[in-house]
mmCIF file of the N, C-alpha and C atoms, coordinates in Angstrom:
data_MODEL
# 
_entry.id   MODEL 
# 
loop_
_atom_site.group_PDB 
_atom_site.id 
_atom_site.type_symbol 
_atom_site.label_atom_id 
_atom_site.label_alt_id 
_atom_site.label_comp_id 
_atom_site.label_asym_id 
_atom_site.label_entity_id 
_atom_site.label_seq_id 
_atom_site.pdbx_PDB_ins_code 
_atom_site.Cartn_x 
_atom_site.Cartn_y 
_atom_site.Cartn_z 
_atom_site.occupancy 
_atom_site.B_iso_or_equiv 
_atom_site.pdbx_formal_charge 
_atom_site.auth_seq_id 
_atom_site.auth_comp_id 
_atom_site.auth_asym_id 
_atom_site.auth_atom_id 
_atom_site.pdbx_PDB_model_num 
ATOM 1   N N  . UNK A 1 1  ? 71.734 130.060 113.950 1.00 0.00 ? 1  UNK A N  1 
ATOM 2   C CA . UNK A 1 1  ? 71.827 131.168 113.026 1.00 0.00 ? 1  UNK A CA 1 
ATOM 3   C C  . UNK A 1 1  ? 71.241 130.728 111.687 1.00 0.00 ? 1  UNK A C  1 
ATOM 4   N N  . UNK A 1 2  ? 70.478 131.590 111.096 1.00 0.00 ? 2  UNK A N  1 
ATOM 5   C CA . UNK A 1 2  ? 69.850 131.270 109.821 1.00 0.00 ? 2  UNK A CA 1 
ATOM 6   C C  . UNK A 1 2  ? 70.695 131.759 108.651 1.00 0.00 ? 2  UNK A C  1 
ATOM 7   N N  . UNK A 1 3  ? 70.315 131.303 107.462 1.00 0.00 ? 3  UNK A N  1 
ATOM 8   C CA . UNK A 1 3  ? 71.056 131.656 106.250 1.00 0.00 ? 3  UNK A CA 1 
ATOM 9   C C  . UNK A 1 3  ? 71.261 133.164 106.134 1.00 0.00 ? 3  UNK A C  1 
ATOM 10  N N  . UNK A 1 4  ? 70.208 133.927 106.336 1.00 0.00 ? 4  UNK A N  1 
ATOM 11  C CA . UNK A 1 4  ? 70.327 135.376 106.158 1.00 0.00 ? 4  UNK A CA 1 
ATOM 12  C C  . UNK A 1 4  ? 71.390 135.981 107.069 1.00 0.00 ? 4  UNK A C  1 
ATOM 13  N N  . UNK A 1 5  ? 71.513 135.465 108.275 1.00 0.00 ? 5  UNK A N  1 
ATOM 14  C CA . UNK A 1 5  ? 72.514 135.980 109.204 1.00 0.00 ? 5  UNK A CA 1 
ATOM 15  C C  . UNK A 1 5  ? 73.908 135.499 108.830 1.00 0.00 ? 5  UNK A C  1 
ATOM 16  N N  . UNK A 1 6  ? 74.000 134.240 108.430 1.00 0.00 ? 6  UNK A N  1 
ATOM 17  C CA . UNK A 1 6  ? 75.301 133.679 108.061 1.00 0.00 ? 6  UNK A CA 1 
ATOM 18  C C  . UNK A 1 6  ? 75.897 134.392 106.856 1.00 0.00 ? 6  UNK A C  1 
ATOM 19  N N  . UNK A 1 7  ? 75.089 134.604 105.846 1.00 0.00 ? 7  UNK A N  1 
ATOM 20  C CA . UNK A 1 7  ? 75.621 135.208 104.624 1.00 0.00 ? 7  UNK A CA 1 
ATOM 21  C C  . UNK A 1 7  ? 76.090 136.641 104.890 1.00 0.00 ? 7  UNK A C  1 
ATOM 22  N N  . UNK A 1 8  ? 75.338 137.373 105.676 1.00 0.00 ? 8  UNK A N  1 
ATOM 23  C CA . UNK A 1 8  ? 75.738 138.748 105.998 1.00 0.00 ? 8  UNK A CA 1 
ATOM 24  C C  . UNK A 1 8  ? 77.004 138.748 106.849 1.00 0.00 ? 8  UNK A C  1 
ATOM 25  N N  . UNK A 1 9  ? 77.085 137.838 107.804 1.00 0.00 ? 9  UNK A N  1 
ATOM 26  C CA . UNK A 1 9  ? 78.264 137.751 108.659 1.00 0.00 ? 9  UNK A CA 1 
ATOM 27  C C  . UNK A 1 9  ? 79.515 137.432 107.835 1.00 0.00 ? 9  UNK A C  1 
ATOM 28  N N  . UNK A 1 10 ? 79.422 136.453 106.968 1.00 0.00 ? 10 UNK A N  1 
ATOM 29  C CA . UNK A 1 10 ? 80.566 136.083 106.132 1.00 0.00 ? 10 UNK A CA 1 
ATOM 30  C C  . UNK A 1 10 ? 80.967 137.221 105.203 1.00 0.00 ? 10 UNK A C  1 
ATOM 31  N N  . UNK A 1 11 ? 79.983 137.891 104.647 1.00 0.00 ? 11 UNK A N  1 
ATOM 32  C CA . UNK A 1 11 ? 80.263 139.013 103.744 1.00 0.00 ? 11 UNK A CA 1 
ATOM 33  C C  . UNK A 1 11 ? 80.968 140.149 104.477 1.00 0.00 ? 11 UNK A C  1 
ATOM 34  N N  . UNK A 1 12 ? 80.478 140.487 105.656 1.00 0.00 ? 12 UNK A N  1 
ATOM 35  C CA . UNK A 1 12 ? 81.080 141.601 106.394 1.00 0.00 ? 12 UNK A CA 1 
ATOM 36  C C  . UNK A 1 12 ? 82.456 141.236 106.953 1.00 0.00 ? 12 UNK A C  1 
ATOM 37  N N  . UNK A 1 13 ? 82.674 139.957 107.261 1.00 0.00 ? 13 UNK A N  1 
ATOM 38  C CA . UNK A 1 13 ? 84.003 139.528 107.706 1.00 0.00 ? 13 UNK A CA 1 
ATOM 39  C C  . UNK A 1 13 ? 85.052 139.748 106.622 1.00 0.00 ? 13 UNK A C  1 
ATOM 40  N N  . UNK A 1 14 ? 84.624 139.667 105.378 1.00 0.00 ? 14 UNK A N  1 
ATOM 41  C CA . UNK A 1 14 ? 85.531 139.901 104.254 1.00 0.00 ? 14 UNK A CA 1 
ATOM 42  C C  . UNK A 1 14 ? 85.530 141.372 103.827 1.00 0.00 ? 14 UNK A C  1 
ATOM 43  N N  . UNK A 1 15 ? 84.856 142.222 104.606 1.00 0.00 ? 15 UNK A N  1 
ATOM 44  C CA . UNK A 1 15 ? 84.751 143.653 104.290 1.00 0.00 ? 15 UNK A CA 1 
ATOM 45  C C  . UNK A 1 15 ? 84.224 143.881 102.875 1.00 0.00 ? 15 UNK A C  1 
ATOM 46  N N  . UNK A 1 16 ? 83.194 143.125 102.530 1.00 0.00 ? 16 UNK A N  1 
ATOM 47  C CA . UNK A 1 16 ? 82.598 143.233 101.206 1.00 0.00 ? 16 UNK A CA 1 
ATOM 48  C C  . UNK A 1 16 ? 81.220 143.871 101.291 1.00 0.00 ? 16 UNK A C  1 
ATOM 49  N N  . UNK A 1 17 ? 80.916 144.681 100.305 1.00 0.00 ? 17 UNK A N  1 
ATOM 50  C CA . UNK A 1 17 ? 79.550 145.184 100.176 1.00 0.00 ? 17 UNK A CA 1 
ATOM 51  C C  . UNK A 1 17 ? 78.732 144.116 99.465  1.00 0.00 ? 17 UNK A C  1 
ATOM 52  N N  . UNK A 1 18 ? 77.439 144.315 99.448  1.00 0.00 ? 18 UNK A N  1 
ATOM 53  C CA . UNK A 1 18 ? 76.594 143.390 98.690  1.00 0.00 ? 18 UNK A CA 1 
ATOM 54  C C  . UNK A 1 18 ? 76.984 143.403 97.218  1.00 0.00 ? 18 UNK A C  1 
ATOM 55  N N  . UNK A 1 19 ? 77.332 144.565 96.698  1.00 0.00 ? 19 UNK A N  1 
ATOM 56  C CA . UNK A 1 19 ? 77.733 144.663 95.298  1.00 0.00 ? 19 UNK A CA 1 
ATOM 57  C C  . UNK A 1 19 ? 79.048 143.929 95.051  1.00 0.00 ? 19 UNK A C  1 
ATOM 58  N N  . UNK A 1 20 ? 79.989 144.027 95.976  1.00 0.00 ? 20 UNK A N  1 
ATOM 59  C CA . UNK A 1 20 ? 81.251 143.289 95.842  1.00 0.00 ? 20 UNK A CA 1 
ATOM 60  C C  . UNK A 1 20 ? 80.979 141.788 95.746  1.00 0.00 ? 20 UNK A C  1 
ATOM 61  N N  . UNK A 1 21 ? 80.114 141.297 96.620  1.00 0.00 ? 21 UNK A N  1 
ATOM 62  C CA . UNK A 1 21 ? 79.773 139.881 96.620  1.00 0.00 ? 21 UNK A CA 1 
ATOM 63  C C  . UNK A 1 21 ? 79.051 139.502 95.330  1.00 0.00 ? 21 UNK A C  1 
ATOM 64  N N  . UNK A 1 22 ? 78.179 140.360 94.881  1.00 0.00 ? 22 UNK A N  1 
ATOM 65  C CA . UNK A 1 22 ? 77.452 140.106 93.636  1.00 0.00 ? 22 UNK A CA 1 
ATOM 66  C C  . UNK A 1 22 ? 78.416 139.976 92.459  1.00 0.00 ? 22 UNK A C  1 
ATOM 67  N N  . UNK A 1 23 ? 79.359 140.870 92.371  1.00 0.00 ? 23 UNK A N  1 
ATOM 68  C CA . UNK A 1 23 ? 80.323 140.832 91.268  1.00 0.00 ? 23 UNK A CA 1 
ATOM 69  C C  . UNK A 1 23 ? 81.220 139.597 91.356  1.00 0.00 ? 23 UNK A C  1 
ATOM 70  N N  . UNK A 1 24 ? 81.600 139.216 92.563  1.00 0.00 ? 24 UNK A N  1 
ATOM 71  C CA . UNK A 1 24 ? 82.496 138.063 92.749  1.00 0.00 ? 24 UNK A CA 1 
ATOM 72  C C  . UNK A 1 24 ? 81.805 136.732 92.460  1.00 0.00 ? 24 UNK A C  1 
ATOM 73  N N  . UNK A 1 25 ? 80.500 136.672 92.689  1.00 0.00 ? 25 UNK A N  1 
ATOM 74  C CA . UNK A 1 25 ? 79.786 135.397 92.551  1.00 0.00 ? 25 UNK A CA 1 
ATOM 75  C C  . UNK A 1 25 ? 78.850 135.351 91.342  1.00 0.00 ? 25 UNK A C  1 
ATOM 76  N N  . UNK A 1 26 ? 78.706 136.484 90.665  1.00 0.00 ? 26 UNK A N  1 
ATOM 77  C CA . UNK A 1 26 ? 77.772 136.587 89.534  1.00 0.00 ? 26 UNK A CA 1 
ATOM 78  C C  . UNK A 1 26 ? 76.322 136.329 89.955  1.00 0.00 ? 26 UNK A C  1 
ATOM 79  N N  . UNK A 1 27 ? 76.024 136.731 91.183  1.00 0.00 ? 27 UNK A N  1 
ATOM 80  C CA . UNK A 1 27 ? 74.666 136.693 91.723  1.00 0.00 ? 27 UNK A CA 1 
ATOM 81  C C  . UNK A 1 27 ? 74.243 138.159 91.861  1.00 0.00 ? 27 UNK A C  1 
ATOM 82  N N  . UNK A 1 28 ? 73.015 138.472 91.547  1.00 0.00 ? 28 UNK A N  1 
ATOM 83  C CA . UNK A 1 28 ? 72.604 139.881 91.587  1.00 0.00 ? 28 UNK A CA 1 
ATOM 84  C C  . UNK A 1 28 ? 72.632 140.450 93.008  1.00 0.00 ? 28 UNK A C  1 
ATOM 85  N N  . UNK A 1 29 ? 72.943 141.723 93.077  1.00 0.00 ? 29 UNK A N  1 
ATOM 86  C CA . UNK A 1 29 ? 72.973 142.415 94.366  1.00 0.00 ? 29 UNK A CA 1 
ATOM 87  C C  . UNK A 1 29 ? 71.587 142.429 94.989  1.00 0.00 ? 29 UNK A C  1 
ATOM 88  N N  . UNK A 1 30 ? 70.569 142.554 94.171  1.00 0.00 ? 30 UNK A N  1 
ATOM 89  C CA . UNK A 1 30 ? 69.209 142.591 94.713  1.00 0.00 ? 30 UNK A CA 1 
ATOM 90  C C  . UNK A 1 30 ? 68.832 141.244 95.328  1.00 0.00 ? 30 UNK A C  1 
ATOM 91  N N  . UNK A 1 31 ? 69.294 140.148 94.751  1.00 0.00 ? 31 UNK A N  1 
ATOM 92  C CA . UNK A 1 31 ? 69.031 138.823 95.333  1.00 0.00 ? 31 UNK A CA 1 
ATOM 93  C C  . UNK A 1 31 ? 69.715 138.709 96.688  1.00 0.00 ? 31 UNK A C  1 
ATOM 94  N N  . UNK A 1 32 ? 70.955 139.152 96.771  1.00 0.00 ? 32 UNK A N  1 
ATOM 95  C CA . UNK A 1 32 ? 71.698 139.098 98.033  1.00 0.00 ? 32 UNK A CA 1 
ATOM 96  C C  . UNK A 1 32 ? 70.995 139.939 99.090  1.00 0.00 ? 32 UNK A C  1 
ATOM 97  N N  . UNK A 1 33 ? 70.548 141.124 98.713  1.00 0.00 ? 33 UNK A N  1 
ATOM 98  C CA . UNK A 1 33 ? 69.839 141.995 99.654  1.00 0.00 ? 33 UNK A CA 1 
ATOM 99  C C  . UNK A 1 33 ? 68.566 141.332 100.162 1.00 0.00 ? 33 UNK A C  1 
ATOM 100 N N  . UNK A 1 34 ? 67.821 140.709 99.262  1.00 0.00 ? 34 UNK A N  1 
ATOM 101 C CA . UNK A 1 34 ? 66.574 140.038 99.666  1.00 0.00 ? 34 UNK A CA 1 
ATOM 102 C C  . UNK A 1 34 ? 66.852 138.869 100.594 1.00 0.00 ? 34 UNK A C  1 
ATOM 103 N N  . UNK A 1 35 ? 67.928 138.124 100.339 1.00 0.00 ? 35 UNK A N  1 
ATOM 104 C CA . UNK A 1 35 ? 68.285 137.010 101.225 1.00 0.00 ? 35 UNK A CA 1 
ATOM 105 C C  . UNK A 1 35 ? 68.644 137.519 102.610 1.00 0.00 ? 35 UNK A C  1 
ATOM 106 N N  . UNK A 1 36 ? 69.464 138.575 102.658 1.00 0.00 ? 36 UNK A N  1 
ATOM 107 C CA . UNK A 1 36 ? 69.891 139.114 103.952 1.00 0.00 ? 36 UNK A CA 1 
ATOM 108 C C  . UNK A 1 36 ? 68.722 139.687 104.746 1.00 0.00 ? 36 UNK A C  1 
ATOM 109 N N  . UNK A 1 37 ? 67.710 140.154 104.067 1.00 0.00 ? 37 UNK A N  1 
ATOM 110 C CA . UNK A 1 37 ? 66.519 140.675 104.739 1.00 0.00 ? 37 UNK A CA 1 
ATOM 111 C C  . UNK A 1 37 ? 65.498 139.580 105.045 1.00 0.00 ? 37 UNK A C  1 
ATOM 112 N N  . UNK A 1 38 ? 65.754 138.379 104.546 1.00 0.00 ? 38 UNK A N  1 
ATOM 113 C CA . UNK A 1 38 ? 64.844 137.273 104.778 1.00 0.00 ? 38 UNK A CA 1 
ATOM 114 C C  . UNK A 1 38 ? 63.588 137.333 103.926 1.00 0.00 ? 38 UNK A C  1 
ATOM 115 N N  . UNK A 1 39 ? 63.637 138.105 102.846 1.00 0.00 ? 39 UNK A N  1 
ATOM 116 C CA . UNK A 1 39 ? 62.457 138.251 101.986 1.00 0.00 ? 39 UNK A CA 1 
ATOM 117 C C  . UNK A 1 39 ? 62.306 137.099 101.000 1.00 0.00 ? 39 UNK A C  1 
ATOM 118 N N  . UNK A 1 40 ? 63.422 136.530 100.571 1.00 0.00 ? 40 UNK A N  1 
ATOM 119 C CA . UNK A 1 40 ? 63.392 135.388 99.665  1.00 0.00 ? 40 UNK A CA 1 
ATOM 120 C C  . UNK A 1 40 ? 64.453 134.387 100.113 1.00 0.00 ? 40 UNK A C  1 
ATOM 121 N N  . UNK A 1 41 ? 64.394 133.203 99.517  1.00 0.00 ? 41 UNK A N  1 
ATOM 122 C CA . UNK A 1 41 ? 65.379 132.171 99.817  1.00 0.00 ? 41 UNK A CA 1 
ATOM 123 C C  . UNK A 1 41 ? 66.178 131.867 98.556  1.00 0.00 ? 41 UNK A C  1 
ATOM 124 N N  . UNK A 1 42 ? 67.443 131.533 98.716  1.00 0.00 ? 42 UNK A N  1 
ATOM 125 C CA . UNK A 1 42 ? 68.286 131.260 97.550  1.00 0.00 ? 42 UNK A CA 1 
ATOM 126 C C  . UNK A 1 42 ? 67.995 129.898 96.936  1.00 0.00 ? 42 UNK A C  1 
ATOM 127 N N  . UNK A 1 43 ? 68.378 129.766 95.690  1.00 0.00 ? 43 UNK A N  1 
ATOM 128 C CA . UNK A 1 43 ? 68.289 128.474 95.028  1.00 0.00 ? 43 UNK A CA 1 
ATOM 129 C C  . UNK A 1 43 ? 69.432 127.587 95.518  1.00 0.00 ? 43 UNK A C  1 
ATOM 130 N N  . UNK A 1 44 ? 69.318 126.305 95.247  1.00 0.00 ? 44 UNK A N  1 
ATOM 131 C CA . UNK A 1 44 ? 70.381 125.373 95.623  1.00 0.00 ? 44 UNK A CA 1 
ATOM 132 C C  . UNK A 1 44 ? 71.691 125.751 94.945  1.00 0.00 ? 44 UNK A C  1 
ATOM 133 N N  . UNK A 1 45 ? 71.632 126.140 93.683  1.00 0.00 ? 45 UNK A N  1 
ATOM 134 C CA . UNK A 1 45 ? 72.867 126.500 92.979  1.00 0.00 ? 45 UNK A CA 1 
ATOM 135 C C  . UNK A 1 45 ? 73.509 127.754 93.572  1.00 0.00 ? 45 UNK A C  1 
ATOM 136 N N  . UNK A 1 46 ? 72.708 128.698 94.028  1.00 0.00 ? 46 UNK A N  1 
ATOM 137 C CA . UNK A 1 46 ? 73.258 129.898 94.666  1.00 0.00 ? 46 UNK A CA 1 
ATOM 138 C C  . UNK A 1 46 ? 73.918 129.550 95.991  1.00 0.00 ? 46 UNK A C  1 
ATOM 139 N N  . UNK A 1 47 ? 73.313 128.657 96.757  1.00 0.00 ? 47 UNK A N  1 
ATOM 140 C CA . UNK A 1 47 ? 73.904 128.231 98.027  1.00 0.00 ? 47 UNK A CA 1 
ATOM 141 C C  . UNK A 1 47 ? 75.254 127.561 97.781  1.00 0.00 ? 47 UNK A C  1 
ATOM 142 N N  . UNK A 1 48 ? 75.322 126.723 96.764  1.00 0.00 ? 48 UNK A N  1 
ATOM 143 C CA . UNK A 1 48 ? 76.581 126.051 96.434  1.00 0.00 ? 48 UNK A CA 1 
ATOM 144 C C  . UNK A 1 48 ? 77.638 127.065 96.004  1.00 0.00 ? 48 UNK A C  1 
ATOM 145 N N  . UNK A 1 49 ? 77.255 128.020 95.177  1.00 0.00 ? 49 UNK A N  1 
ATOM 146 C CA . UNK A 1 49 ? 78.179 129.065 94.738  1.00 0.00 ? 49 UNK A CA 1 
ATOM 147 C C  . UNK A 1 49 ? 78.732 129.844 95.925  1.00 0.00 ? 49 UNK A C  1 
ATOM 148 N N  . UNK A 1 50 ? 77.858 130.223 96.848  1.00 0.00 ? 50 UNK A N  1 
ATOM 149 C CA . UNK A 1 50 ? 78.288 130.982 98.023  1.00 0.00 ? 50 UNK A CA 1 
ATOM 150 C C  . UNK A 1 50 ? 79.168 130.138 98.941  1.00 0.00 ? 50 UNK A C  1 
ATOM 151 N N  . UNK A 1 51 ? 78.831 128.868 99.112  1.00 0.00 ? 51 UNK A N  1 
ATOM 152 C CA . UNK A 1 51 ? 79.637 127.982 99.960  1.00 0.00 ? 51 UNK A CA 1 
ATOM 153 C C  . UNK A 1 51 ? 81.048 127.870 99.398  1.00 0.00 ? 51 UNK A C  1 
ATOM 154 N N  . UNK A 1 52 ? 81.165 127.703 98.099  1.00 0.00 ? 52 UNK A N  1 
ATOM 155 C CA . UNK A 1 52 ? 82.492 127.612 97.466  1.00 0.00 ? 52 UNK A CA 1 
ATOM 156 C C  . UNK A 1 52 ? 83.251 128.924 97.619  1.00 0.00 ? 52 UNK A C  1 
ATOM 157 N N  . UNK A 1 53 ? 82.559 130.036 97.398  1.00 0.00 ? 53 UNK A N  1 
ATOM 158 C CA . UNK A 1 53 ? 83.208 131.345 97.495  1.00 0.00 ? 53 UNK A CA 1 
ATOM 159 C C  . UNK A 1 53 ? 83.756 131.591 98.897  1.00 0.00 ? 53 UNK A C  1 
ATOM 160 N N  . UNK A 1 54 ? 82.954 131.306 99.910  1.00 0.00 ? 54 UNK A N  1 
ATOM 161 C CA . UNK A 1 54 ? 83.360 131.574 101.284 1.00 0.00 ? 54 UNK A CA 1 
ATOM 162 C C  . UNK A 1 54 ? 84.176 130.445 101.909 1.00 0.00 ? 54 UNK A C  1 
ATOM 163 N N  . UNK A 1 55 ? 84.307 129.318 101.223 1.00 0.00 ? 55 UNK A N  1 
ATOM 164 C CA . UNK A 1 55 ? 85.048 128.187 101.769 1.00 0.00 ? 55 UNK A CA 1 
ATOM 165 C C  . UNK A 1 55 ? 84.344 127.537 102.943 1.00 0.00 ? 55 UNK A C  1 
ATOM 166 N N  . UNK A 1 56 ? 83.039 127.516 102.879 1.00 0.00 ? 56 UNK A N  1 
ATOM 167 C CA . UNK A 1 56 ? 82.202 126.929 103.933 1.00 0.00 ? 56 UNK A CA 1 
ATOM 168 C C  . UNK A 1 56 ? 81.356 125.815 103.339 1.00 0.00 ? 56 UNK A C  1 
ATOM 169 N N  . UNK A 1 57 ? 80.747 125.033 104.201 1.00 0.00 ? 57 UNK A N  1 
ATOM 170 C CA . UNK A 1 57 ? 79.831 123.995 103.719 1.00 0.00 ? 57 UNK A CA 1 
ATOM 171 C C  . UNK A 1 57 ? 78.442 124.589 103.519 1.00 0.00 ? 57 UNK A C  1 
ATOM 172 N N  . UNK A 1 58 ? 77.661 123.910 102.713 1.00 0.00 ? 58 UNK A N  1 
ATOM 173 C CA . UNK A 1 58 ? 76.284 124.349 102.528 1.00 0.00 ? 58 UNK A CA 1 
ATOM 174 C C  . UNK A 1 58 ? 75.520 124.191 103.840 1.00 0.00 ? 58 UNK A C  1 
ATOM 175 N N  . UNK A 1 59 ? 75.837 123.153 104.612 1.00 0.00 ? 59 UNK A N  1 
ATOM 176 C CA . UNK A 1 59 ? 75.187 122.974 105.918 1.00 0.00 ? 59 UNK A CA 1 
ATOM 177 C C  . UNK A 1 59 ? 75.450 124.150 106.833 1.00 0.00 ? 59 UNK A C  1 
ATOM 178 N N  . UNK A 1 60 ? 76.688 124.670 106.811 1.00 0.00 ? 60 UNK A N  1 
ATOM 179 C CA . UNK A 1 60 ? 77.004 125.828 107.642 1.00 0.00 ? 60 UNK A CA 1 
ATOM 180 C C  . UNK A 1 60 ? 76.178 127.040 107.202 1.00 0.00 ? 60 UNK A C  1 
ATOM 181 N N  . UNK A 1 61 ? 76.134 127.292 105.892 1.00 0.00 ? 61 UNK A N  1 
ATOM 182 C CA . UNK A 1 61 ? 75.371 128.448 105.397 1.00 0.00 ? 61 UNK A CA 1 
ATOM 183 C C  . UNK A 1 61 ? 73.898 128.349 105.778 1.00 0.00 ? 61 UNK A C  1 
ATOM 184 N N  . UNK A 1 62 ? 73.379 127.122 105.785 1.00 0.00 ? 62 UNK A N  1 
ATOM 185 C CA . UNK A 1 62 ? 71.964 126.933 106.089 1.00 0.00 ? 62 UNK A CA 1 
ATOM 186 C C  . UNK A 1 62 ? 71.680 126.865 107.590 1.00 0.00 ? 62 UNK A C  1 
ATOM 187 N N  . UNK A 1 63 ? 72.721 126.981 108.405 1.00 0.00 ? 63 UNK A N  1 
ATOM 188 C CA . UNK A 1 63 ? 72.535 126.991 109.857 1.00 0.00 ? 63 UNK A CA 1 
ATOM 189 C C  . UNK A 1 63 ? 72.354 125.613 110.467 1.00 0.00 ? 63 UNK A C  1 
ATOM 190 N N  . UNK A 1 64 ? 72.745 124.578 109.724 1.00 0.00 ? 64 UNK A N  1 
ATOM 191 C CA . UNK A 1 64 ? 72.584 123.218 110.232 1.00 0.00 ? 64 UNK A CA 1 
ATOM 192 C C  . UNK A 1 64 ? 73.785 122.760 111.058 1.00 0.00 ? 64 UNK A C  1 
ATOM 193 N N  . UNK A 1 65 ? 74.925 123.427 110.886 1.00 0.00 ? 65 UNK A N  1 
ATOM 194 C CA . UNK A 1 65 ? 76.123 123.146 111.678 1.00 0.00 ? 65 UNK A CA 1 
ATOM 195 C C  . UNK A 1 65 ? 76.739 124.468 112.121 1.00 0.00 ? 65 UNK A C  1 
ATOM 196 N N  . UNK A 1 66 ? 77.623 124.360 113.100 1.00 0.00 ? 66 UNK A N  1 
ATOM 197 C CA . UNK A 1 66 ? 78.325 125.577 113.584 1.00 0.00 ? 66 UNK A CA 1 
ATOM 198 C C  . UNK A 1 66 ? 79.736 125.644 113.075 1.00 0.00 ? 66 UNK A C  1 
# 
């Protein structure tokens, strides 16, 4: 599973919209949308922020572990 799939899966498991996630992490909704569509890739700091928010490792978010 790639980052775009993982982030969407984690977000929907928490019943969050992209805007909810944006407000909780201070990352723009448009950035989240682009990541989920695979149009852009997140920065290292964004990956770390999301990993902390979801309680996952960065390796998991990047699809390197299950």
